[in-house]
C-alpha positions as CSV (number, residue, x, y, z in Angstrom):
1,M,0.0,0.0,0.0
2,G,1.5,3.3,-1.1
3,P,2.1,6.4,1.2
4,G,-0.7,8.2,-0.6
5,T,-3.2,5.4,-0.2
6,R,-6.2,6.2,2.1
7,L,-8.1,3.5,4.0
8,P,-11.8,3.5,4.1
9,L,-13.4,5.8,6.7
10,Q,-14.4,4.2,10.0
11,G,-17.5,4.7,12.1
12,G,-20.4,7.0,11.6
13,L,-24.2,6.6,11.3
14,P,-25.5,8.3,8.2
15,P,-29.2,8.9,8.2
16,A,-31.2,6.4,6.2
17,D,-33.4,9.3,4.7
18,A,-33.4,13.0,4.7
19,P,-34.0,14.1,8.3
20,A,-37.5,15.6,8.8
21,G,-38.2,18.8,10.6
22,P,-35.8,21.6,11.4
23,V,-32.3,20.4,11.0
24,V,-28.9,22.1,11.5
25,E,-25.8,20.5,10.0
26,I,-22.6,21.0,12.0
27,A,-19.0,20.0,11.4
28,C,-16.9,18.9,14.3
29,D,-13.4,18.0,15.4
30,E,-11.6,17.7,18.8
31,S,-8.2,18.3,20.3
32,G,-6.7,16.6,23.2
33,F,-8.2,13.2,22.6
34,S,-5.7,10.6,23.9
35,G,-7.7,7.4,23.9
36,T,-7.7,5.7,27.3
37,N,-4.7,7.5,28.4
38,L,-6.8,9.9,30.5
39,L,-4.3,10.8,33.2
40,D,-1.6,12.3,30.8
41,P,-0.7,15.7,32.5
42,A,0.2,17.1,29.1
43,T,-3.4,16.9,27.8
44,P,-5.7,17.4,30.9
45,V,-8.5,18.8,28.7
46,I,-10.3,17.7,25.7
47,A,-12.0,20.5,23.5
48,H,-14.8,19.5,21.2
49,A,-15.6,22.2,18.6
50,S,-18.3,22.5,16.2
51,V,-19.3,25.1,13.4
52,D,-22.4,25.5,11.2
53,L,-20.4,27.0,8.4
54,T,-21.0,25.8,4.9
55,A,-18.0,24.6,2.8
56,V,-17.9,27.8,0.9
57,E,-17.9,30.0,4.1
58,A,-15.2,27.7,5.6
59,T,-13.0,27.9,2.5
60,A,-13.4,31.7,2.5
61,L,-12.4,32.0,6.1
62,L,-9.4,29.8,5.8
63,T,-8.3,31.7,2.6
64,S,-8.6,35.0,4.3
65,L,-6.7,33.7,7.3
66,R,-3.8,32.5,5.1
67,A,-3.7,35.6,2.9
68,G,-4.1,38.1,5.7
69,F,-1.6,36.7,8.2
70,R,0.9,34.9,6.0
71,F,0.2,31.4,7.1
72,S,1.2,28.3,5.1
73,P,-0.9,28.1,1.9
74,H,-1.4,24.3,2.5
75,E,-2.6,24.2,6.1
76,V,-3.3,26.3,9.2
77,K,-2.8,24.6,12.6
78,S,-3.6,25.9,16.0
79,R,0.0,25.8,17.3
80,Q,0.7,28.5,14.8
81,F,-1.6,30.9,16.9
82,L,0.7,30.2,19.9
83,R,4.3,30.3,18.7
84,R,4.7,33.9,17.6
85,P,3.4,37.1,19.4
86,E,2.3,38.5,16.1
87,C,-0.4,35.7,15.8
88,V,-2.4,37.4,18.5
89,E,-4.2,39.5,16.0
90,A,-4.8,36.5,13.8
91,R,-6.3,34.4,16.6
92,E,-8.6,37.3,17.6
93,W,-9.7,37.8,14.0
94,F,-10.5,34.1,13.7
95,L,-12.5,33.8,16.9
96,A,-14.5,37.0,16.0
97,A,-15.3,35.6,12.6
98,L,-16.8,32.5,14.3
99,R,-19.0,34.4,16.8
100,G,-22.6,33.1,16.5
101,R,-21.5,30.2,14.2
102,A,-19.4,28.0,16.5
103,H,-19.5,26.1,19.9
104,V,-16.9,24.7,22.1
105,H,-17.4,22.0,24.7
106,L,-14.5,21.5,27.1
107,V,-14.1,18.3,29.0
108,D,-11.8,18.0,32.1
109,K,-10.6,14.4,31.9
110,Q,-10.5,14.0,35.7
111,V,-14.1,15.2,36.0
112,F,-15.0,12.8,33.3
113,L,-13.5,9.9,35.2
114,A,-15.3,11.0,38.4
115,T,-18.5,11.0,36.5
116,R,-17.7,7.5,35.2
117,V,-17.1,6.3,38.7
118,V,-20.6,7.4,39.6
119,D,-22.5,6.4,36.6
120,L,-20.9,2.9,36.4
121,L,-20.5,1.9,40.0
122,L,-23.5,3.5,41.6
123,A,-26.2,3.5,39.0
124,E,-27.2,1.6,36.0
125,P,-24.8,2.6,33.2
126,S,-26.4,4.9,30.5
127,Y,-25.3,6.7,27.3
128,A,-26.8,9.8,28.9
129,A,-24.2,9.6,31.7
130,G,-21.9,12.6,31.9
131,T,-24.3,15.0,30.1
132,R,-26.8,17.5,31.2
133,L,-29.4,14.7,30.9
134,A,-28.1,13.2,34.1
135,P,-27.8,16.1,36.5
136,T,-27.9,14.2,39.8
137,S,-25.0,11.9,38.9
138,R,-23.0,15.0,37.8
139,E,-23.6,16.7,41.0
140,A,-22.2,13.7,43.0
141,A,-19.2,13.5,40.6
142,L,-18.3,17.1,40.9
143,A,-18.5,16.7,44.7
144,L,-16.1,13.7,44.4
145,H,-13.8,15.6,42.2
146,R,-13.6,18.5,44.6
147,A,-12.9,16.2,47.5
148,G,-10.3,14.2,45.4
149,R,-8.4,17.2,44.3
150,A,-7.9,18.3,47.9
151,A,-6.3,14.8,48.5
152,G,-3.3,15.1,46.2
153,A,-1.5,11.9,45.4
154,D,-4.2,9.6,46.8
155,W,-6.7,11.1,44.3
156,T,-4.4,10.4,41.4
157,A,-3.8,6.8,42.6
158,F,-7.6,6.3,42.9
159,L,-8.2,7.5,39.4
160,A,-5.4,5.4,38.0
161,A,-6.7,2.3,39.7
162,F,-10.1,3.0,38.3
163,V,-8.7,3.2,34.8
164,D,-6.7,0.2,35.2
165,M,-9.6,-1.8,36.4
166,L,-11.8,-0.9,33.4
167,R,-9.3,-1.5,30.5
168,T,-11.4,-4.0,28.5
169,K,-8.5,-5.2,26.3
170,R,-7.4,-7.0,29.5
171,R,-10.6,-9.1,29.8
172,D,-8.5,-12.2,29.6
173,R,-7.0,-11.1,33.0
174,A,-10.2,-11.1,35.0
175,G,-9.2,-12.0,38.6
176,D,-5.9,-10.1,38.4
177,G,-6.6,-8.2,41.5
178,S,-7.6,-4.9,39.8
179,V,-10.8,-4.7,41.7
180,D,-9.0,-5.1,45.1
181,R,-6.4,-2.5,44.1
182,F,-9.2,-0.1,43.2
183,L,-11.0,-0.6,46.6
184,R,-7.7,-0.1,48.5
185,A,-7.2,3.1,46.6
186,R,-10.8,4.1,47.5
187,D,-10.0,3.4,51.2
188,A,-6.9,5.6,51.0
189,L,-8.9,8.4,49.4
190,A,-11.7,8.0,51.8
191,R,-9.4,9.0,54.7
192,H,-9.3,12.4,53.2
193,A,-13.1,12.6,52.6
194,P,-14.8,10.1,54.9
195,A,-18.3,11.4,54.3
196,D,-18.2,11.5,50.5
197,A,-21.3,9.7,49.3
198,V,-19.7,8.2,46.3
199,L,-16.7,6.7,48.2
200,T,-19.0,5.3,51.0
201,G,-21.4,3.9,48.4
202,L,-18.9,1.8,46.4
203,D,-19.6,-2.0,47.0
204,R,-17.2,-4.7,46.0
205,A,-19.8,-7.0,44.5
206,R,-21.1,-4.1,42.4
207,V,-17.7,-3.1,41.2
208,A,-16.8,-6.6,40.3
209,A,-20.1,-7.2,38.5
210,V,-19.6,-4.1,36.3
211,Q,-16.1,-5.2,35.4
212,A,-17.3,-8.7,34.5
213,R,-20.0,-7.1,32.2
214,L,-17.3,-5.0,30.5
215,Y,-15.1,-8.1,30.0
216,D,-18.1,-9.9,28.6
217,D,-18.5,-7.0,26.0
218,D,-21.8,-5.9,27.4
219,R,-22.5,-3.1,24.9
220,S,-25.4,-1.7,26.7
221,I,-22.6,-0.1,28.9
222,P,-21.0,3.0,27.4
223,P,-17.3,2.6,26.7
224,P,-16.0,3.6,30.1
225,L,-12.9,5.4,29.0
226,E,-14.3,7.2,25.9
227,P,-15.0,10.8,26.7
228,L,-15.7,11.7,23.1
229,L,-19.2,10.3,23.3
230,P,-20.6,12.4,26.1
231,A,-18.7,15.4,24.5
232,L,-20.6,14.7,21.2
233,A,-23.9,14.4,23.2
234,E,-23.4,17.8,24.8
235,T,-22.5,19.3,21.4
236,V,-25.7,18.0,19.8
237,L,-27.8,19.1,22.8
238,S,-26.4,22.6,22.5
239,W,-27.1,22.9,18.8
240,S,-30.5,21.3,19.1
241,G,-31.7,23.9,21.6
242,G,-32.7,21.1,24.0
243,G,-34.3,19.0,21.4
244,G,-36.2,21.6,19.5
245,R,-34.3,20.8,16.1
246,R,-32.3,17.9,14.8
247,V,-28.6,17.9,14.3
248,L,-26.7,16.3,11.5
249,V,-23.1,15.9,12.4
250,V,-20.1,15.8,10.0
251,H,-17.1,14.6,12.1
252,D,-13.5,14.0,11.5
253,E,-12.9,10.2,11.5
254,Q,-12.7,8.7,15.0
255,S,-12.7,5.0,15.8
256,A,-14.7,5.7,18.9
257,L,-17.7,6.7,17.0
258,T,-19.0,3.3,15.8
259,A,-22.4,2.8,14.4
260,D,-23.6,0.7,17.4
261,R,-22.5,3.3,19.9
262,L,-24.1,6.1,17.9
263,R,-27.4,4.3,17.7
264,R,-27.3,3.9,21.5
265,L,-26.5,7.5,21.9
266,Q,-29.2,8.5,19.6
267,R,-31.7,6.6,21.6
268,A,-30.5,8.0,24.9
269,L,-30.8,11.5,23.5
270,A,-34.3,10.9,22.4
271,D,-35.3,9.4,25.8
272,G,-33.8,12.3,27.6
273,T,-35.6,14.9,25.6
274,G,-38.8,13.1,25.5
275,R,-38.9,12.3,21.8
276,P,-39.3,9.1,19.8
277,V,-36.1,7.7,18.5
278,E,-36.8,8.7,15.0
279,E,-36.9,12.4,16.1
280,S,-33.8,12.1,18.2
281,P,-31.7,15.3,18.4
282,L,-29.0,13.4,16.8
283,A,-30.2,12.9,13.2
284,G,-27.1,11.1,12.1
285,L,-23.3,11.4,11.9
286,V,-21.1,11.2,8.8
287,T,-17.3,10.7,9.2
288,T,-14.9,12.5,6.8
289,D,-11.2,13.1,6.3
290,S,-10.4,16.5,7.5
291,R,-8.2,17.1,4.5
292,D,-11.4,16.9,2.4
293,D,-13.7,19.2,4.3
294,P,-12.7,22.8,5.1
295,R,-15.6,23.0,7.8
296,V,-13.9,20.3,9.7
297,Q,-10.6,22.0,9.3
298,V,-12.0,25.2,10.9
299,A,-13.4,23.1,13.7
300,D,-10.0,21.5,14.2
301,L,-8.3,24.9,14.4
302,L,-11.0,26.1,16.9
303,A,-10.6,23.1,19.1
304,G,-6.8,23.4,19.2
305,V,-7.0,27.1,20.3
306,A,-9.7,26.3,22.9
307,R,-7.7,23.5,24.4
308,R,-4.4,25.4,24.6
309,M,-5.7,28.8,25.4
310,P,-9.3,28.5,26.9
311,E,-9.0,31.9,28.4
312,T,-9.0,33.5,25.0
313,L,-12.5,32.2,24.2
314,D,-15.5,34.5,24.0
315,T,-17.9,33.2,26.5
316,D,-20.4,33.0,23.6
317,L,-18.4,30.1,22.3
318,L,-19.0,28.3,25.5
319,Q,-22.7,28.7,25.5
320,P,-25.3,27.0,23.3
321,P,-25.4,28.8,19.9
322,P,-28.7,30.6,19.1
323,P,-30.8,29.1,16.4
324,S,-29.7,30.5,13.1
325,P,-32.0,31.3,10.2
326,P,-32.2,29.0,7.3
327,R,-29.1,29.3,5.0
328,D,-28.3,28.4,1.4
329,P,-26.6,24.9,1.5
330,V,-23.9,26.1,-0.7
331,T,-23.2,29.8,-0.1
332,G,-24.4,30.0,3.5
333,A,-26.5,33.1,2.6
334,P,-30.0,33.6,4.2
335,P,-32.9,33.2,1.7
336,R,-34.1,36.2,-0.1
């Protein structure tokens, strides 16, 4: 296979028919995704960015950015916004150009793991876990995170033991003592926060049962170490306005976004917003190669800036975008 050969795209859930009702099409990419290595101090945050630009609008934005600020004619990467002081103006111009047309969802990986502890080990696992559709679980997870951060090294050891226990590629090593190590790490952490409801509620039988289900490939449980799925769910809910319109996603290829997982997420979003599954906020997801789609390139650039310099974001980019008027699918212009 030659160096220029491309493999078939993985994942996705294209809609079988044209989605009915109000639909917004968004292009997404992320920055900081590191697979199951969720405790890498170099990437503590994932930024999931989305834009509702058309291909024509995205191409024009990238062309203006290259021409106006002397970037490479072939690609623009977020690290270029960070290396040189003169790029401050380019970054500000880029973010201003996206106001009202973009959204960023930031994921703290340690908060994500705290949420997974609650949702997997204290409740019935759900694809709504870790999103606004499960507010009670999130409150408990945030309380655990606050208590844990104050505990220092014992908190890090607790999270590491949790990750180690749930690595499904090790299902042939059931009984290797990972559950016991996790519970010992729980006990060490509980000395710092003896009244924490999550730590006191963890039960060995329950923990071992969940691990066994994961080792048996129980697909009703969301992948425990994949933060991209709840990030995608939050992005869809933001653009849908709480379920008022459907969202068709164009996403840079990610192996985590399998058709089976997306169907389960689609159903969870429908249940959480009180809609039948055929009217789920997630209308479908199409994967693409970012080299072929300027909209995804813009989302990639925004995600990189957001992850590395979150303080530069306009607060509008961290809030649900307002519904935009219908636009021409090619030019992006409003109808006459």
